N, C-alpha and C positions, 0 to 999 in steps of 0.2 A: 348540658351535654354529659356532665360528670355523673349525675343520676342515671342517665340513659345509658351509660357504660358501666352502671353497677359497681361504681368504685366509692369507698369510704371518704369522707371528705370533711375537714374540718375549716369551716370558712372563719377567717379572722380579718379584722379590720385593717385596712392598709395602715402602716406606719407614717407615711409620708401621702397624703390626700392629694397631693399635685402630681403626683406619678401617674403614667399613663396606666389604665385599668381595663380589665383585671390582669390579676397577676396569680398563676399556677405554681405552686412549689411541689414538685413530684416526691415520691418516696425516697429518691436517691437525691434529694436537694437540689435539682435541676429546676431552676426558676426560669419559667417563660411568662414573657410579659408581653399583653395585647393578645386580641382575639384570634389572629391568622397563626399566631405563635403556640397557642394553647391546643387550636384545633389541631395543627400538625402533630403536636406532640403526643396528643389524646389517642388519635388515628394511627399513627406511626407506632406508639409502645402498646396500645390496647385494641388489638384488632377485633376482639369479640364485641358485637353490637355495633358494627361499623354504620356510621353516620353520614359518610361520604361515599357516594357510589363507585365501584371499581371501574365501570362502562363509562368510557370518555365523555361523552355526550350528555350524559345523566349526571356526571360530576361537574362538568361545565354548567350546566343548568343548574345544580344545586348550590353550586358556587356563587353564581350570579344572582341568585334570588336572595342568598345569604348576604351578600354584599349590600343589595337594595333594602332588605328587612332592618339591618344593623346600621344602615346609613341614612339614605333619603326617607325611608319611611319612619325611622326614629326620630329625625330631625323636623320633617315636615307634617308628620300626621300624629304621631304617639305623643311626642314633645309638645305639640300644640294643645293637646286636649289633657294629656295627664299633668303635664307642669302649671296648667293653669287650675285645674281642678283640686289637684292633692295640695297639701299644706306645704309651701314654699321650703319649709325647715326641712323636710324629708326628701325633697327632689333636688335642691340644689339650685332651684330655679331662683332669679330674683325676686325677693321679698315685696309683695303689695297686699293692700288689705281685700281686695275683692277680684276674681277672676274676670279677664279680659274677655267678654264674650264674643267680639270680632276675631279674636285668636282661635277659640274655641270654634267659633263657626267656621272658619278657615280649615282647622284640622278635620271637622265632620265633612265638609265638602271633597277634600282630599281622600279621605277613609273611603266615602261612598266611591268615587271614582276608581280606585285600587281594588275595592272589593267587586266591582262590575266587572274588571279585567280580570281577576284571580278565580271567579266564579267558574267560568268555561273551562279553564284548566284545571280545576278541581275535578268538576264533574267530568272530564274525559278520561284523568288518569289517576284518579283518587287521592294523589299527593301532588306537591308542587314539580317535582323533577322525575315523576315516573309512577310506579307501581308501589314503592315502598316509602316510609317515611325516612327523611332525612334531614340533616342539620338546618337546610331550609326551611323545613315546615317547622320545627322546633323554634326558629328565630322568629317567622310570621307569628307562630301561635303565641310566643311570649309578649310580642307587641300587643295584640290582641287581648291577651290575658289582662295586660295592662289597663287597656281601654274598657274592657268588659268590667273590670273592677268598680268602675264608676257609671256601668249602665250604657256604654256609648256605642255598643255594637247592636244594632237592630237585626238580630240573628234572623228573624222571621222573614226579612227581606232577600236572605241569601242562603237558601237551603242547602246547596252544596258546600257551601262554607261553613254552616251550622253543624252538618254531617262530619266533615273533615275536622272540623274543631274538636268535637265530641271524642273522634278516635284520638287526636294528638293530646287532648286532656287527661285522657285514663293513662297516659303512657308514665313510666316511671318517674322520669324527671320533672313531672309536672306536680308531684306529689307537695313537695315542698314550696313551689312556688304558690299554688293554690292555699297553701297555709300561711303565705305573709299577709301582714296588716299593716294598713298606713294608720298610727296611732289618732283616736279621735273621728275616723273616718271609716266605717265599716263598709264592707263591699256590699252590692245588690244581693239580692235574696239567692239567685241562682248561681252566682259566682262559683260555689264550690259543688254544684251538682255535676255529675258527670253525664247524666241524660236529663237535660232541661228543655 
């Protein structure tokens, strides 16, 4: 979101890793802890490049999708796949020697069901909450990016989602995300490609 707002940012490691993350400290030293507080601060104090629509119905829709992407999707889909496939040292997942394929399979099935539901919405609107990219699109795309890193999104099965993802993937906030790497686990070949 900070990249999308075109703000300079120096991310730092949290001093207390048990605190609720993320934490955003603004230029005036105002600290905002947690996703909703950060969204409120950035949208309220940095109105250029809005990510939450002004239209009430579109705003409700965008926030509903954001809540789903950062809650149930992260827990029931992305977490099942990424936490099992990525080295536990980098995800905070419980350590084990081999991925649990039953958990990955469960995540894949949930991903397929979710994408089947999302595809017609993107086909009709172009984005999740209307005709413009919102914070909801960025949250969904971030989850898909984490799974795509491991080749878990079958893009050819969901052409409307693939087209949408290519648009979102080329936005300013995704540059740093696509540069992230899991040590010892390179991404699939198309991961950084904007047109794949």
